[in-house]
mmCIF file of the N, C-alpha and C atoms, coordinates in Angstrom:
data_MODEL
# 
_entry.id   MODEL 
# 
loop_
_atom_site.group_PDB 
_atom_site.id 
_atom_site.type_symbol 
_atom_site.label_atom_id 
_atom_site.label_alt_id 
_atom_site.label_comp_id 
_atom_site.label_asym_id 
_atom_site.label_entity_id 
_atom_site.label_seq_id 
_atom_site.pdbx_PDB_ins_code 
_atom_site.Cartn_x 
_atom_site.Cartn_y 
_atom_site.Cartn_z 
_atom_site.occupancy 
_atom_site.B_iso_or_equiv 
_atom_site.pdbx_formal_charge 
_atom_site.auth_seq_id 
_atom_site.auth_comp_id 
_atom_site.auth_asym_id 
_atom_site.auth_atom_id 
_atom_site.pdbx_PDB_model_num 
ATOM 1   N N  . MET A 1 1  ? 8.389   4.993   4.408   1.00 0.00 ? 1  MET A N  1 
ATOM 2   C CA . MET A 1 1  ? 7.240   5.674   3.870   1.00 0.00 ? 1  MET A CA 1 
ATOM 3   C C  . MET A 1 1  ? 7.116   5.266   2.404   1.00 0.00 ? 1  MET A C  1 
ATOM 4   N N  . LEU A 1 2  ? 5.920   4.964   1.993   1.00 0.00 ? 2  LEU A N  1 
ATOM 5   C CA . LEU A 1 2  ? 5.628   4.616   0.610   1.00 0.00 ? 2  LEU A CA 1 
ATOM 6   C C  . LEU A 1 2  ? 4.706   5.686   0.059   1.00 0.00 ? 2  LEU A C  1 
ATOM 7   N N  . THR A 1 3  ? 5.116   6.320   -1.024  1.00 0.00 ? 3  THR A N  1 
ATOM 8   C CA . THR A 1 3  ? 4.276   7.353   -1.619  1.00 0.00 ? 3  THR A CA 1 
ATOM 9   C C  . THR A 1 3  ? 3.668   6.839   -2.909  1.00 0.00 ? 3  THR A C  1 
ATOM 10  N N  . LYS A 1 4  ? 2.661   7.530   -3.367  1.00 0.00 ? 4  LYS A N  1 
ATOM 11  C CA . LYS A 1 4  ? 1.942   7.188   -4.601  1.00 0.00 ? 4  LYS A CA 1 
ATOM 12  C C  . LYS A 1 4  ? 1.269   5.827   -4.502  1.00 0.00 ? 4  LYS A C  1 
ATOM 13  N N  . LEU A 1 5  ? 0.680   5.552   -3.373  1.00 0.00 ? 5  LEU A N  1 
ATOM 14  C CA . LEU A 1 5  ? -0.064  4.308   -3.190  1.00 0.00 ? 5  LEU A CA 1 
ATOM 15  C C  . LEU A 1 5  ? -1.474  4.544   -3.723  1.00 0.00 ? 5  LEU A C  1 
ATOM 16  N N  . ASP A 1 6  ? -1.606  4.489   -5.037  1.00 0.00 ? 6  ASP A N  1 
ATOM 17  C CA . ASP A 1 6  ? -2.886  4.838   -5.651  1.00 0.00 ? 6  ASP A CA 1 
ATOM 18  C C  . ASP A 1 6  ? -3.589  3.666   -6.319  1.00 0.00 ? 6  ASP A C  1 
ATOM 19  N N  . GLY A 1 7  ? -3.119  2.472   -6.081  1.00 0.00 ? 7  GLY A N  1 
ATOM 20  C CA . GLY A 1 7  ? -3.789  1.307   -6.642  1.00 0.00 ? 7  GLY A CA 1 
ATOM 21  C C  . GLY A 1 7  ? -3.097  0.039   -6.201  1.00 0.00 ? 7  GLY A C  1 
ATOM 22  N N  . SER A 1 8  ? -3.817  -1.057  -6.182  1.00 0.00 ? 8  SER A N  1 
ATOM 23  C CA . SER A 1 8  ? -3.236  -2.292  -5.672  1.00 0.00 ? 8  SER A CA 1 
ATOM 24  C C  . SER A 1 8  ? -2.100  -2.801  -6.554  1.00 0.00 ? 8  SER A C  1 
ATOM 25  N N  . ALA A 1 9  ? -2.162  -2.576  -7.856  1.00 0.00 ? 9  ALA A N  1 
ATOM 26  C CA . ALA A 1 9  ? -1.090  -3.046  -8.738  1.00 0.00 ? 9  ALA A CA 1 
ATOM 27  C C  . ALA A 1 9  ? 0.223   -2.341  -8.408  1.00 0.00 ? 9  ALA A C  1 
ATOM 28  N N  . LYS A 1 10 ? 0.165   -1.040  -8.219  1.00 0.00 ? 10 LYS A N  1 
ATOM 29  C CA . LYS A 1 10 ? 1.372   -0.290  -7.864  1.00 0.00 ? 10 LYS A CA 1 
ATOM 30  C C  . LYS A 1 10 ? 1.732   -0.508  -6.401  1.00 0.00 ? 10 LYS A C  1 
ATOM 31  N N  . GLY A 1 11 ? 0.735   -0.497  -5.546  1.00 0.00 ? 11 GLY A N  1 
ATOM 32  C CA . GLY A 1 11 ? 0.969   -0.636  -4.117  1.00 0.00 ? 11 GLY A CA 1 
ATOM 33  C C  . GLY A 1 11 ? 1.444   -2.016  -3.720  1.00 0.00 ? 11 GLY A C  1 
ATOM 34  N N  . GLY A 1 12 ? 1.153   -3.032  -4.524  1.00 0.00 ? 12 GLY A N  1 
ATOM 35  C CA . GLY A 1 12 ? 1.566   -4.391  -4.211  1.00 0.00 ? 12 GLY A CA 1 
ATOM 36  C C  . GLY A 1 12 ? 3.064   -4.553  -4.121  1.00 0.00 ? 12 GLY A C  1 
ATOM 37  N N  . VAL A 1 13 ? 3.808   -3.655  -4.721  1.00 0.00 ? 13 VAL A N  1 
ATOM 38  C CA . VAL A 1 13 ? 5.266   -3.713  -4.675  1.00 0.00 ? 13 VAL A CA 1 
ATOM 39  C C  . VAL A 1 13 ? 5.780   -3.567  -3.244  1.00 0.00 ? 13 VAL A C  1 
ATOM 40  N N  . VAL A 1 14 ? 4.983   -3.001  -2.358  1.00 0.00 ? 14 VAL A N  1 
ATOM 41  C CA . VAL A 1 14 ? 5.403   -2.825  -0.964  1.00 0.00 ? 14 VAL A CA 1 
ATOM 42  C C  . VAL A 1 14 ? 5.748   -4.164  -0.317  1.00 0.00 ? 14 VAL A C  1 
ATOM 43  N N  . LEU A 1 15 ? 5.048   -5.210  -0.690  1.00 0.00 ? 15 LEU A N  1 
ATOM 44  C CA . LEU A 1 15 ? 5.330   -6.524  -0.108  1.00 0.00 ? 15 LEU A CA 1 
ATOM 45  C C  . LEU A 1 15 ? 6.739   -6.987  -0.447  1.00 0.00 ? 15 LEU A C  1 
ATOM 46  N N  . GLY A 1 16 ? 7.148   -6.815  -1.691  1.00 0.00 ? 16 GLY A N  1 
ATOM 47  C CA . GLY A 1 16 ? 8.492   -7.192  -2.113  1.00 0.00 ? 16 GLY A CA 1 
ATOM 48  C C  . GLY A 1 16 ? 9.569   -6.328  -1.477  1.00 0.00 ? 16 GLY A C  1 
ATOM 49  N N  . ILE A 1 17 ? 9.302   -5.045  -1.359  1.00 0.00 ? 17 ILE A N  1 
ATOM 50  C CA . ILE A 1 17 ? 10.267  -4.127  -0.750  1.00 0.00 ? 17 ILE A CA 1 
ATOM 51  C C  . ILE A 1 17 ? 10.510  -4.500  0.703   1.00 0.00 ? 17 ILE A C  1 
ATOM 52  N N  . CYS A 1 18 ? 9.440   -4.718  1.438   1.00 0.00 ? 18 CYS A N  1 
ATOM 53  C CA . CYS A 1 18 ? 9.570   -5.071  2.857   1.00 0.00 ? 18 CYS A CA 1 
ATOM 54  C C  . CYS A 1 18 ? 10.308  -6.395  3.021   1.00 0.00 ? 18 CYS A C  1 
ATOM 55  N N  . ASP A 1 19 ? 10.015  -7.347  2.168   1.00 0.00 ? 19 ASP A N  1 
ATOM 56  C CA . ASP A 1 19 ? 10.663  -8.651  2.249   1.00 0.00 ? 19 ASP A CA 1 
ATOM 57  C C  . ASP A 1 19 ? 12.145  -8.558  1.888   1.00 0.00 ? 19 ASP A C  1 
ATOM 58  N N  . GLU A 1 20 ? 12.455  -7.871  0.811   1.00 0.00 ? 20 GLU A N  1 
ATOM 59  C CA . GLU A 1 20 ? 13.840  -7.774  0.331   1.00 0.00 ? 20 GLU A CA 1 
ATOM 60  C C  . GLU A 1 20 ? 14.726  -6.952  1.260   1.00 0.00 ? 20 GLU A C  1 
ATOM 61  N N  . LEU A 1 21 ? 14.232  -5.810  1.683   1.00 0.00 ? 21 LEU A N  1 
ATOM 62  C CA . LEU A 1 21 ? 15.058  -4.886  2.469   1.00 0.00 ? 21 LEU A CA 1 
ATOM 63  C C  . LEU A 1 21 ? 14.908  -5.076  3.978   1.00 0.00 ? 21 LEU A C  1 
ATOM 64  N N  . LYS A 1 22 ? 13.921  -5.852  4.384   1.00 0.00 ? 22 LYS A N  1 
ATOM 65  C CA . LYS A 1 22 ? 13.667  -6.085  5.819   1.00 0.00 ? 22 LYS A CA 1 
ATOM 66  C C  . LYS A 1 22 ? 13.446  -4.789  6.584   1.00 0.00 ? 22 LYS A C  1 
ATOM 67  N N  . VAL A 1 23 ? 12.650  -3.903  5.973   1.00 0.00 ? 23 VAL A N  1 
ATOM 68  C CA . VAL A 1 23 ? 12.313  -2.633  6.610   1.00 0.00 ? 23 VAL A CA 1 
ATOM 69  C C  . VAL A 1 23 ? 10.792  -2.504  6.665   1.00 0.00 ? 23 VAL A C  1 
ATOM 70  N N  . PRO A 1 24 ? 10.279  -1.909  7.720   1.00 0.00 ? 24 PRO A N  1 
ATOM 71  C CA . PRO A 1 24 ? 8.829   -1.721  7.807   1.00 0.00 ? 24 PRO A CA 1 
ATOM 72  C C  . PRO A 1 24 ? 8.384   -0.484  7.035   1.00 0.00 ? 24 PRO A C  1 
ATOM 73  N N  . VAL A 1 25 ? 7.143   -0.470  6.646   1.00 0.00 ? 25 VAL A N  1 
ATOM 74  C CA . VAL A 1 25 ? 6.526   0.730   6.079   1.00 0.00 ? 25 VAL A CA 1 
ATOM 75  C C  . VAL A 1 25 ? 5.647   1.297   7.177   1.00 0.00 ? 25 VAL A C  1 
ATOM 76  N N  . ARG A 1 26 ? 5.899   2.508   7.566   1.00 0.00 ? 26 ARG A N  1 
ATOM 77  C CA . ARG A 1 26 ? 5.152   3.138   8.659   1.00 0.00 ? 26 ARG A CA 1 
ATOM 78  C C  . ARG A 1 26 ? 4.025   4.040   8.145   1.00 0.00 ? 26 ARG A C  1 
ATOM 79  N N  . PHE A 1 27 ? 4.261   4.700   7.007   1.00 0.00 ? 27 PHE A N  1 
ATOM 80  C CA . PHE A 1 27 ? 3.287   5.634   6.456   1.00 0.00 ? 27 PHE A CA 1 
ATOM 81  C C  . PHE A 1 27 ? 3.149   5.424   4.959   1.00 0.00 ? 27 PHE A C  1 
ATOM 82  N N  . VAL A 1 28 ? 1.961   5.742   4.436   1.00 0.00 ? 28 VAL A N  1 
ATOM 83  C CA . VAL A 1 28 ? 1.725   5.705   2.993   1.00 0.00 ? 28 VAL A CA 1 
ATOM 84  C C  . VAL A 1 28 ? 1.157   7.043   2.573   1.00 0.00 ? 28 VAL A C  1 
ATOM 85  N N  . GLY A 1 29 ? 1.502   7.455   1.374   1.00 0.00 ? 29 GLY A N  1 
ATOM 86  C CA . GLY A 1 29 ? 0.973   8.683   0.802   1.00 0.00 ? 29 GLY A CA 1 
ATOM 87  C C  . GLY A 1 29 ? -0.144  8.350   -0.165  1.00 0.00 ? 29 GLY A C  1 
ATOM 88  N N  . ILE A 1 30 ? -1.307  8.934   0.059   1.00 0.00 ? 30 ILE A N  1 
ATOM 89  C CA . ILE A 1 30 ? -2.444  8.651   -0.814  1.00 0.00 ? 30 ILE A CA 1 
ATOM 90  C C  . ILE A 1 30 ? -2.797  9.850   -1.685  1.00 0.00 ? 30 ILE A C  1 
ATOM 91  N N  . GLY A 1 31 ? -1.947  10.853  -1.654  1.00 0.00 ? 31 GLY A N  1 
ATOM 92  C CA . GLY A 1 31 ? -2.152  12.063  -2.446  1.00 0.00 ? 31 GLY A CA 1 
ATOM 93  C C  . GLY A 1 31 ? -0.832  12.788  -2.600  1.00 0.00 ? 31 GLY A C  1 
ATOM 94  N N  . GLU A 1 32 ? -0.901  14.048  -2.928  1.00 0.00 ? 32 GLU A N  1 
ATOM 95  C CA . GLU A 1 32 ? 0.311   14.813  -3.201  1.00 0.00 ? 32 GLU A CA 1 
ATOM 96  C C  . GLU A 1 32 ? 0.699   15.788  -2.100  1.00 0.00 ? 32 GLU A C  1 
ATOM 97  N N  . LYS A 1 33 ? -0.116  15.920  -1.069  1.00 0.00 ? 33 LYS A N  1 
ATOM 98  C CA . LYS A 1 33 ? 0.154   16.885  -0.007  1.00 0.00 ? 33 LYS A CA 1 
ATOM 99  C C  . LYS A 1 33 ? 0.612   16.174  1.258   1.00 0.00 ? 33 LYS A C  1 
ATOM 100 N N  . ILE A 1 34 ? 1.296   16.908  2.130   1.00 0.00 ? 34 ILE A N  1 
ATOM 101 C CA . ILE A 1 34 ? 1.774   16.338  3.385   1.00 0.00 ? 34 ILE A CA 1 
ATOM 102 C C  . ILE A 1 34 ? 0.615   15.803  4.219   1.00 0.00 ? 34 ILE A C  1 
ATOM 103 N N  . GLY A 1 35 ? -0.533  16.426  4.108   1.00 0.00 ? 35 GLY A N  1 
ATOM 104 C CA . GLY A 1 35 ? -1.717  15.977  4.829   1.00 0.00 ? 35 GLY A CA 1 
ATOM 105 C C  . GLY A 1 35 ? -2.296  14.672  4.304   1.00 0.00 ? 35 GLY A C  1 
ATOM 106 N N  . ASP A 1 36 ? -1.777  14.204  3.171   1.00 0.00 ? 36 ASP A N  1 
ATOM 107 C CA . ASP A 1 36 ? -2.254  12.954  2.576   1.00 0.00 ? 36 ASP A CA 1 
ATOM 108 C C  . ASP A 1 36 ? -1.493  11.734  3.070   1.00 0.00 ? 36 ASP A C  1 
ATOM 109 N N  . LEU A 1 37 ? -0.573  11.926  4.020   1.00 0.00 ? 37 LEU A N  1 
ATOM 110 C CA . LEU A 1 37 ? 0.137   10.788  4.606   1.00 0.00 ? 37 LEU A CA 1 
ATOM 111 C C  . LEU A 1 37 ? -0.754  10.128  5.648   1.00 0.00 ? 37 LEU A C  1 
ATOM 112 N N  . ARG A 1 38 ? -0.774  8.811   5.624   1.00 0.00 ? 38 ARG A N  1 
ATOM 113 C CA . ARG A 1 38 ? -1.584  8.044   6.565   1.00 0.00 ? 38 ARG A CA 1 
ATOM 114 C C  . ARG A 1 38 ? -0.736  6.943   7.190   1.00 0.00 ? 38 ARG A C  1 
ATOM 115 N N  . PRO A 1 39 ? -1.019  6.578   8.433   1.00 0.00 ? 39 PRO A N  1 
ATOM 116 C CA . PRO A 1 39 ? -0.337  5.415   9.010   1.00 0.00 ? 39 PRO A CA 1 
ATOM 117 C C  . PRO A 1 39 ? -0.649  4.179   8.167   1.00 0.00 ? 39 PRO A C  1 
ATOM 118 N N  . PHE A 1 40 ? 0.334   3.331   7.973   1.00 0.00 ? 40 PHE A N  1 
ATOM 119 C CA . PHE A 1 40 ? 0.170   2.126   7.166   1.00 0.00 ? 40 PHE A CA 1 
ATOM 120 C C  . PHE A 1 40 ? -0.368  0.995   8.029   1.00 0.00 ? 40 PHE A C  1 
ATOM 121 N N  . ASP A 1 41 ? -1.445  0.380   7.584   1.00 0.00 ? 41 ASP A N  1 
ATOM 122 C CA . ASP A 1 41 ? -2.058  -0.758  8.272   1.00 0.00 ? 41 ASP A CA 1 
ATOM 123 C C  . ASP A 1 41 ? -1.865  -1.986  7.389   1.00 0.00 ? 41 ASP A C  1 
ATOM 124 N N  . PRO A 1 42 ? -0.839  -2.811  7.689   1.00 0.00 ? 42 PRO A N  1 
ATOM 125 C CA . PRO A 1 42 ? -0.538  -3.957  6.822   1.00 0.00 ? 42 PRO A CA 1 
ATOM 126 C C  . PRO A 1 42 ? -1.709  -4.921  6.656   1.00 0.00 ? 42 PRO A C  1 
ATOM 127 N N  . ALA A 1 43 ? -2.445  -5.200  7.714   1.00 0.00 ? 43 ALA A N  1 
ATOM 128 C CA . ALA A 1 43 ? -3.567  -6.145  7.622   1.00 0.00 ? 43 ALA A CA 1 
ATOM 129 C C  . ALA A 1 43 ? -4.648  -5.617  6.677   1.00 0.00 ? 43 ALA A C  1 
ATOM 130 N N  . ALA A 1 44 ? -4.983  -4.356  6.801   1.00 0.00 ? 44 ALA A N  1 
ATOM 131 C CA . ALA A 1 44 ? -5.991  -3.760  5.923   1.00 0.00 ? 44 ALA A CA 1 
ATOM 132 C C  . ALA A 1 44 ? -5.498  -3.734  4.478   1.00 0.00 ? 44 ALA A C  1 
ATOM 133 N N  . PHE A 1 45 ? -4.198  -3.492  4.292   1.00 0.00 ? 45 PHE A N  1 
ATOM 134 C CA . PHE A 1 45 ? -3.627  -3.452  2.946   1.00 0.00 ? 45 PHE A CA 1 
ATOM 135 C C  . PHE A 1 45 ? -3.732  -4.820  2.277   1.00 0.00 ? 45 PHE A C  1 
ATOM 136 N N  . VAL A 1 46 ? -3.340  -5.875  2.985   1.00 0.00 ? 46 VAL A N  1 
ATOM 137 C CA . VAL A 1 46 ? -3.398  -7.228  2.419   1.00 0.00 ? 46 VAL A CA 1 
ATOM 138 C C  . VAL A 1 46 ? -4.843  -7.619  2.133   1.00 0.00 ? 46 VAL A C  1 
ATOM 139 N N  . GLU A 1 47 ? -5.742  -7.282  3.047   1.00 0.00 ? 47 GLU A N  1 
ATOM 140 C CA . GLU A 1 47 ? -7.156  -7.588  2.831   1.00 0.00 ? 47 GLU A CA 1 
ATOM 141 C C  . GLU A 1 47 ? -7.671  -6.897  1.567   1.00 0.00 ? 47 GLU A C  1 
ATOM 142 N N  . ALA A 1 48 ? -7.293  -5.645  1.373   1.00 0.00 ? 48 ALA A N  1 
ATOM 143 C CA . ALA A 1 48 ? -7.717  -4.906  0.183   1.00 0.00 ? 48 ALA A CA 1 
ATOM 144 C C  . ALA A 1 48 ? -7.125  -5.513  -1.085  1.00 0.00 ? 48 ALA A C  1 
ATOM 145 N N  . LEU A 1 49 ? -5.870  -5.969  -1.026  1.00 0.00 ? 49 LEU A N  1 
ATOM 146 C CA . LEU A 1 49 ? -5.262  -6.604  -2.196  1.00 0.00 ? 49 LEU A CA 1 
ATOM 147 C C  . LEU A 1 49 ? -6.042  -7.837  -2.609  1.00 0.00 ? 49 LEU A C  1 
ATOM 148 N N  . TYR A 1 50 ? -6.369  -8.680  -1.645  1.00 0.00 ? 50 TYR A N  1 
ATOM 149 C CA . TYR A 1 50 ? -7.105  -9.898  -1.957  1.00 0.00 ? 50 TYR A CA 1 
ATOM 150 C C  . TYR A 1 50 ? -8.526  -9.597  -2.394  1.00 0.00 ? 50 TYR A C  1 
ATOM 151 N N  . SER A 1 51 ? -9.139  -8.604  -1.808  1.00 0.00 ? 51 SER A N  1 
ATOM 152 C CA . SER A 1 51 ? -10.494 -8.207  -2.202  1.00 0.00 ? 51 SER A CA 1 
ATOM 153 C C  . SER A 1 51 ? -10.502 -7.734  -3.649  1.00 0.00 ? 51 SER A C  1 
ATOM 154 N N  . ASP A 1 52 ? -9.513  -6.908  -4.020  1.00 0.00 ? 52 ASP A N  1 
ATOM 155 C CA . ASP A 1 52 ? -9.420  -6.399  -5.398  1.00 0.00 ? 52 ASP A CA 1 
ATOM 156 C C  . ASP A 1 52 ? -9.148  -7.533  -6.372  1.00 0.00 ? 52 ASP A C  1 
ATOM 157 N N  . ALA A 1 53 ? -8.348  -8.502  -5.956  1.00 0.00 ? 53 ALA A N  1 
ATOM 158 C CA . ALA A 1 53 ? -8.004  -9.613  -6.848  1.00 0.00 ? 53 ALA A CA 1 
ATOM 159 C C  . ALA A 1 53 ? -9.216  -10.494 -7.127  1.00 0.00 ? 53 ALA A C  1 
ATOM 160 N N  . THR A 1 54 ? -10.077 -10.672 -6.155  1.00 0.00 ? 54 THR A N  1 
ATOM 161 C CA . THR A 1 54 ? -11.225 -11.556 -6.354  1.00 0.00 ? 54 THR A CA 1 
ATOM 162 C C  . THR A 1 54 ? -12.392 -10.862 -7.038  1.00 0.00 ? 54 THR A C  1 
ATOM 163 N N  . THR A 1 55 ? -12.497 -9.545  -6.888  1.00 0.00 ? 55 THR A N  1 
ATOM 164 C CA . THR A 1 55 ? -13.603 -8.819  -7.507  1.00 0.00 ? 55 THR A CA 1 
ATOM 165 C C  . THR A 1 55 ? -13.215 -8.195  -8.832  1.00 0.00 ? 55 THR A C  1 
ATOM 166 N N  . GLY A 1 56 ? -11.902 -8.073  -9.052  1.00 0.00 ? 56 GLY A N  1 
ATOM 167 C CA . GLY A 1 56 ? -11.440 -7.440  -10.285 1.00 0.00 ? 56 GLY A CA 1 
ATOM 168 C C  . GLY A 1 56 ? -11.535 -5.932  -10.262 1.00 0.00 ? 56 GLY A C  1 
ATOM 169 N N  . GLU A 1 57 ? -11.815 -5.372  -9.100  1.00 0.00 ? 57 GLU A N  1 
ATOM 170 C CA . GLU A 1 57 ? -11.951 -3.929  -8.970  1.00 0.00 ? 57 GLU A CA 1 
ATOM 171 C C  . GLU A 1 57 ? -10.655 -3.304  -8.528  1.00 0.00 ? 57 GLU A C  1 
ATOM 172 N N  . ALA A 1 58 ? -10.391 -2.094  -8.957  1.00 0.00 ? 58 ALA A N  1 
ATOM 173 C CA . ALA A 1 58 ? -9.208  -1.348  -8.532  1.00 0.00 ? 58 ALA A CA 1 
ATOM 174 C C  . ALA A 1 58 ? -9.493  -0.659  -7.217  1.00 0.00 ? 58 ALA A C  1 
ATOM 175 N N  . ALA A 1 59 ? -8.429  -0.462  -6.426  1.00 0.00 ? 59 ALA A N  1 
ATOM 176 C CA . ALA A 1 59 ? -8.583  0.233   -5.137  1.00 0.00 ? 59 ALA A CA 1 
ATOM 177 C C  . ALA A 1 59 ? -8.805  1.698   -5.340  1.00 0.00 ? 59 ALA A C  1 
# 
């Protein structure tokens, strides 16, 4: 589980963690409450990272 996924700059660290530790991320926290946990979609996450990088916009 990855919490505090509130922007691509901070959230991008997930790629290094998964690679280094060889563990999957199943859920991400997008807020401070238990109801703010969401299933992690790696494809959507990578797409958003590249979209933010090319447009210069924050997630």
